[in-house]
C-alpha positions as a LaTeX table, in Angstrom:
\begin{tabular}{lrrr}
\hline
Residue & $x$ (\AA) & $y$ (\AA) & $z$ (\AA) \\
\hline
Met1 & 0.00 & 0.00 & 0.00 \\
Ala2 & 1.60 & 3.27 & $-1.14$ \\
Leu3 & 1.73 & 6.12 & 1.35 \\
Ser4 & 1.79 & 9.83 & 0.49 \\
Phe5 & 5.01 & 11.58 & 1.46 \\
Ser6 & 3.15 & 13.74 & 3.99 \\
Lys7 & 1.57 & 10.71 & 5.63 \\
Phe8 & 4.88 & 8.86 & 5.34 \\
Lys9 & 6.63 & 11.55 & 7.44 \\
Asn10 & 3.90 & 11.33 & 10.06 \\
Leu11 & 4.91 & 7.74 & 10.73 \\
Phe12 & 8.06 & 9.08 & 12.40 \\
Val13 & 6.53 & 11.76 & 14.63 \\
Val14 & 4.45 & 11.60 & 17.76 \\
Ser15 & 1.58 & 14.06 & 18.19 \\
Glu16 & 1.38 & 15.98 & 21.45 \\
Pro17 & $-1.49$ & 14.92 & 23.80 \\
Glu18 & $-4.55$ & 17.12 & 23.27 \\
Glu19 & $-5.73$ & 17.10 & 26.90 \\
Glu20 & $-3.81$ & 17.15 & 30.14 \\
Thr21 & $-4.88$ & 17.40 & 33.75 \\
Lys22 & $-4.38$ & 20.71 & 35.54 \\
Glu23 & $-1.75$ & 19.15 & 37.79 \\
Val24 & 0.27 & 17.87 & 34.84 \\
Val25 & 0.05 & 21.23 & 33.09 \\
Glu26 & 1.20 & 23.06 & 36.22 \\
Asn27 & 4.11 & 20.65 & 36.65 \\
Lys28 & 5.11 & 21.15 & 33.03 \\
Glu29 & 5.01 & 24.93 & 33.46 \\
Val30 & 7.35 & 24.70 & 36.46 \\
Lys31 & 9.75 & 22.49 & 34.50 \\
Thr32 & 9.56 & 24.85 & 31.52 \\
Gln33 & 10.77 & 27.70 & 33.73 \\
Gln34 & 13.81 & 25.62 & 34.62 \\
Thr35 & 14.68 & 24.25 & 31.18 \\
Thr36 & 13.81 & 25.28 & 27.62 \\
Gln37 & 13.01 & 22.56 & 25.08 \\
Val38 & 12.72 & 23.38 & 21.38 \\
Thr39 & 10.40 & 21.12 & 19.37 \\
Pro40 & 8.61 & 21.51 & 16.03 \\
Pro41 & 5.16 & 23.17 & 16.38 \\
Gln42 & 2.32 & 20.74 & 17.24 \\
Gln43 & 4.59 & 17.70 & 16.82 \\
Gln44 & 7.52 & 16.18 & 18.63 \\
Val45 & 9.94 & 14.09 & 16.63 \\
Val46 & 10.92 & 10.82 & 18.23 \\
Asn47 & 14.41 & 11.42 & 19.67 \\
Pro48 & 14.84 & 14.70 & 17.76 \\
Thr49 & 18.17 & 15.47 & 19.44 \\
Arg50 & 20.88 & 12.87 & 19.58 \\
Pro51 & 24.67 & 12.75 & 19.60 \\
Val52 & 25.93 & 13.55 & 16.12 \\
Asn53 & 28.95 & 11.56 & 15.00 \\
Thr54 & 29.92 & 11.83 & 11.35 \\
Asn55 & 33.29 & 10.13 & 11.85 \\
Leu56 & 34.94 & 13.53 & 11.83 \\
Gly57 & 36.30 & 13.25 & 15.34 \\
Thr58 & 33.37 & 15.07 & 16.97 \\
Asn59 & 30.65 & 14.00 & 19.37 \\
Val60 & 28.38 & 16.90 & 20.18 \\
Met61 & 24.69 & 17.40 & 20.80 \\
Gly62 & 22.75 & 18.63 & 17.79 \\
Glu63 & 19.29 & 20.06 & 17.25 \\
Phe64 & 16.37 & 18.86 & 15.19 \\
Asp65 & 16.70 & 20.04 & 11.59 \\
Gln66 & 13.59 & 19.92 & 9.43 \\
Lys67 & 15.54 & 19.85 & 6.15 \\
Ile68 & 17.64 & 16.90 & 7.31 \\
Phe69 & 14.51 & 15.14 & 8.57 \\
Asp70 & 12.78 & 15.63 & 5.20 \\
Ser71 & 15.88 & 14.37 & 3.41 \\
Leu72 & 15.93 & 11.18 & 5.50 \\
Met73 & 12.20 & 10.70 & 4.99 \\
Lys74 & 12.65 & 11.06 & 1.23 \\
Ala75 & 15.39 & 8.42 & 1.28 \\
Leu76 & 13.07 & 6.03 & 3.13 \\
Asn77 & 10.14 & 6.86 & 0.89 \\
Asp78 & 12.23 & 6.23 & $-2.22$ \\
Ser79 & 13.21 & 2.84 & $-0.77$ \\
Asn80 & 9.69 & 1.89 & 0.32 \\
Leu81 & 9.29 & $-1.85$ & $-0.17$ \\
Pro82 & 6.24 & $-3.06$ & $-2.12$ \\
Gly83 & 3.35 & $-4.58$ & $-0.22$ \\
Glu84 & 2.68 & $-4.64$ & 3.50 \\
Asp85 & 5.71 & $-4.13$ & 5.73 \\
Tyr86 & 6.96 & $-2.17$ & 8.74 \\
Leu87 & 5.67 & 1.16 & 7.40 \\
Glu88 & 2.11 & $-0.08$ & 6.94 \\
Phe89 & 2.34 & $-1.77$ & 10.34 \\
Ile90 & 3.33 & 1.52 & 12.03 \\
Asp91 & 0.69 & 3.40 & 10.06 \\
Ala92 & $-2.02$ & 1.08 & 11.36 \\
Tyr93 & $-0.53$ & 1.16 & 14.86 \\
Asn94 & $-0.59$ & 4.98 & 14.93 \\
Ala95 & $-4.23$ & 4.88 & 13.90 \\
Met96 & $-4.96$ & 3.05 & 17.17 \\
Lys97 & $-3.16$ & 5.56 & 19.41 \\
Ser98 & $-6.34$ & 6.87 & 20.98 \\
Leu99 & $-7.66$ & 3.44 & 21.92 \\
Pro100 & $-7.55$ & 2.70 & 25.69 \\
Ile101 & $-5.44$ & $-0.45$ & 25.39 \\
Asp102 & $-1.74$ & $-1.02$ & 25.97 \\
Asp103 & 0.85 & $-0.90$ & 23.19 \\
Lys104 & 1.40 & $-4.64$ & 23.14 \\
Met105 & $-2.29$ & $-5.30$ & 22.55 \\
Lys106 & $-2.38$ & $-2.62$ & 19.84 \\
Met107 & 0.58 & $-4.21$ & 18.02 \\
Gln108 & $-0.92$ & $-7.68$ & 18.33 \\
Thr109 & $-4.20$ & $-6.37$ & 16.92 \\
Val110 & $-2.43$ & $-4.64$ & 14.00 \\
Leu111 & $-0.37$ & $-7.72$ & 13.25 \\
Ala112 & $-3.46$ & $-9.94$ & 13.34 \\
Thr113 & $-5.28$ & $-7.58$ & 10.96 \\
Leu114 & $-2.40$ & $-7.24$ & 8.49 \\
Ser115 & $-1.67$ & $-10.96$ & 8.62 \\
Thr116 & $-4.75$ & $-11.35$ & 6.43 \\
Lys117 & $-2.70$ & $-9.54$ & 3.76 \\
Gly118 & 0.28 & $-11.83$ & 4.28 \\
Leu119 & 2.26 & $-9.72$ & 6.75 \\
Thr120 & 4.16 & $-11.64$ & 9.45 \\
Lys121 & 6.13 & $-10.53$ & 12.49 \\
Asp122 & 9.37 & $-11.61$ & 10.81 \\
Ala123 & 8.47 & $-9.56$ & 7.75 \\
Val124 & 7.87 & $-6.50$ & 9.93 \\
Val125 & 11.25 & $-6.89$ & 11.63 \\
Lys126 & 13.06 & $-7.64$ & 8.38 \\
Ser127 & 11.57 & $-4.61$ & 6.62 \\
Ala128 & 12.39 & $-2.42$ & 9.65 \\
Asp129 & 16.00 & $-3.59$ & 9.39 \\
His130 & 15.86 & $-2.65$ & 5.70 \\
Tyr131 & 14.85 & 0.92 & 6.56 \\
Leu132 & 17.49 & 1.12 & 9.28 \\
Asn133 & 20.04 & 0.06 & 6.68 \\
Ile134 & 18.80 & 2.82 & 4.36 \\
Leu135 & 19.23 & 5.37 & 7.15 \\
Asn136 & 22.72 & 4.05 & 7.91 \\
Gln137 & 23.62 & 4.41 & 4.24 \\
Glu138 & 22.38 & 8.00 & 4.33 \\
Met139 & 24.52 & 8.60 & 7.42 \\
Gln140 & 27.56 & 7.19 & 5.60 \\
Lys141 & 26.87 & 9.45 & 2.59 \\
Phe142 & 26.51 & 12.40 & 4.93 \\
Gly143 & 29.73 & 11.49 & 6.73 \\
Met144 & 31.61 & 11.32 & 3.43 \\
Ala145 & 30.14 & 14.67 & 2.34 \\
Met146 & 31.15 & 16.25 & 5.64 \\
Gln147 & 34.63 & 14.76 & 5.38 \\
Asn148 & 35.01 & 16.15 & 1.86 \\
Lys149 & 33.79 & 19.52 & 3.10 \\
Met150 & 36.23 & 19.31 & 5.99 \\
Asp151 & 39.09 & 18.45 & 3.64 \\
Ala152 & 38.19 & 21.25 & 1.23 \\
Asp153 & 37.39 & 24.04 & 3.67 \\
Val154 & 39.15 & 23.23 & 6.94 \\
Lys155 & 42.26 & 21.31 & 5.91 \\
Gly156 & 42.67 & 23.67 & 2.95 \\
Lys157 & 42.65 & 26.62 & 5.33 \\
Ser158 & 45.10 & 24.78 & 7.60 \\
Thr159 & 47.46 & 24.49 & 4.62 \\
Asp160 & 47.05 & 28.23 & 4.07 \\
Ile161 & 48.03 & 28.82 & 7.69 \\
Val162 & 51.21 & 26.75 & 7.25 \\
Ser163 & 52.07 & 28.79 & 4.14 \\
Leu164 & 51.35 & 32.09 & 5.90 \\
Glu165 & 53.40 & 31.04 & 8.93 \\
Ser166 & 56.28 & 30.18 & 6.58 \\
Gln167 & 55.99 & 33.60 & 4.95 \\
Met168 & 55.84 & 35.26 & 8.37 \\
Lys169 & 58.98 & 33.40 & 9.47 \\
Leu170 & 60.78 & 34.47 & 6.30 \\
Lys171 & 59.71 & 38.07 & 6.80 \\
Ala172 & 60.84 & 37.92 & 10.44 \\
Glu173 & 64.25 & 36.66 & 9.31 \\
Gln174 & 64.40 & 39.45 & 6.73 \\
Ile175 & 63.46 & 41.99 & 9.41 \\
Gln176 & 66.22 & 40.61 & 11.63 \\
Ile177 & 68.73 & 40.93 & 8.80 \\
Leu178 & 67.53 & 44.45 & 7.95 \\
Thr179 & 67.63 & 45.43 & 11.61 \\
Gln180 & 71.21 & 44.22 & 11.85 \\
Glu181 & 72.10 & 46.13 & 8.67 \\
Ile182 & 70.41 & 49.26 & 10.04 \\
Asn183 & 72.40 & 48.95 & 13.28 \\
Glu184 & 75.62 & 48.57 & 11.28 \\
Ile185 & 74.74 & 51.63 & 9.19 \\
Gln186 & 73.99 & 53.61 & 12.34 \\
Gln187 & 77.40 & 52.63 & 13.71 \\
Met188 & 79.00 & 53.74 & 10.43 \\
Ile189 & 77.14 & 57.05 & 10.65 \\
Leu190 & 78.38 & 57.60 & 14.22 \\
Lys191 & 81.92 & 56.68 & 13.20 \\
Thr192 & 81.81 & 59.02 & 10.19 \\
Lys193 & 80.45 & 61.87 & 12.31 \\
Asp194 & 83.31 & 61.32 & 14.77 \\
Glu195 & 85.82 & 61.33 & 11.90 \\
Ile196 & 84.27 & 64.53 & 10.57 \\
Ala197 & 84.53 & 66.17 & 14.00 \\
Gln198 & 88.14 & 65.10 & 14.35 \\
Thr199 & 88.97 & 66.37 & 10.84 \\
Glu200 & 87.25 & 69.70 & 11.51 \\
Asn201 & 89.19 & 70.13 & 14.75 \\
Lys202 & 92.43 & 69.25 & 12.98 \\
Ile203 & 91.74 & 71.71 & 10.17 \\
Lys204 & 90.82 & 74.45 & 12.63 \\
Ser205 & 93.98 & 73.74 & 14.64 \\
Val206 & 96.16 & 73.96 & 11.52 \\
Ala207 & 94.39 & 77.17 & 10.49 \\
Met208 & 94.99 & 78.70 & 13.90 \\
Asn209 & 98.65 & 77.64 & 13.83 \\
Tyr210 & 98.94 & 79.11 & 10.35 \\
Asp211 & 97.49 & 82.43 & 11.51 \\
Thr212 & 99.77 & 82.53 & 14.56 \\
Thr213 & 102.87 & 81.71 & 12.52 \\
Phe214 & 101.86 & 84.14 & 9.76 \\
Asn215 & 101.31 & 86.94 & 12.22 \\
Leu216 & 104.63 & 86.22 & 13.91 \\
Val217 & 106.57 & 86.33 & 10.65 \\
Thr218 & 104.85 & 89.43 & 9.32 \\
Lys219 & 105.32 & 91.20 & 12.66 \\
Gln220 & 109.05 & 90.51 & 12.58 \\
Ile221 & 109.26 & 91.91 & 9.09 \\
Lys222 & 107.24 & 94.99 & 10.01 \\
Asp223 & 109.37 & 95.54 & 13.13 \\
Asn224 & 112.54 & 95.31 & 11.03 \\
Ile225 & 111.11 & 97.79 & 8.54 \\
Glu226 & 110.47 & 100.31 & 11.30 \\
Lys227 & 113.99 & 99.86 & 12.64 \\
Ile228 & 115.43 & 100.37 & 9.20 \\
Lys229 & 113.43 & 103.55 & 8.68 \\
Ser230 & 114.74 & 105.00 & 11.93 \\
Leu231 & 118.42 & 104.76 & 10.90 \\
\hline
\end{tabular}
């Protein structure tokens, strides 16, 4: 029996109870003040939050994702086995939710009803294993996709970091070399300034000696001239 995709998805959700006693409601309100639980409107997915492990070395708590849920439901719907199986069993079981009998009796009743169409308990279990296998295959595909994304985006960026660190190290070495060269140039400048000062002092000293000697010689000549004139 073929199921519509909308009805197919409803096989994997549990509707919220329509009526609750005042005491239960009050207790839930108290608990709500202590913890916040996010669930899809009007429906609560069975085990909507579970540890996510995509073989990428992580194990964190995730949140219910409607797109992922729809994707998994599509994979199951596309792999729906012909005839009566687990899905039809669950569909009939869900139809009996409101009946005031325990779950075991409901399942026995459903199985007895569908057995008239050839469905057996072993067939239900076998088909359920089939759908679990489909989900596991989807998980493997997802894990491979995430690994490829990790390789492309994360490991690629890690390679960029190694390259940038190498460039930074090279630049640091160049800075060290330039700094050493700058220090050497500064020392050369100081040495040259000292040489200039020494040369200036030497030139000034020679000039002063020249003036003193010149004045001495010219004075002697002038003195001799005066003596000669007085003869």
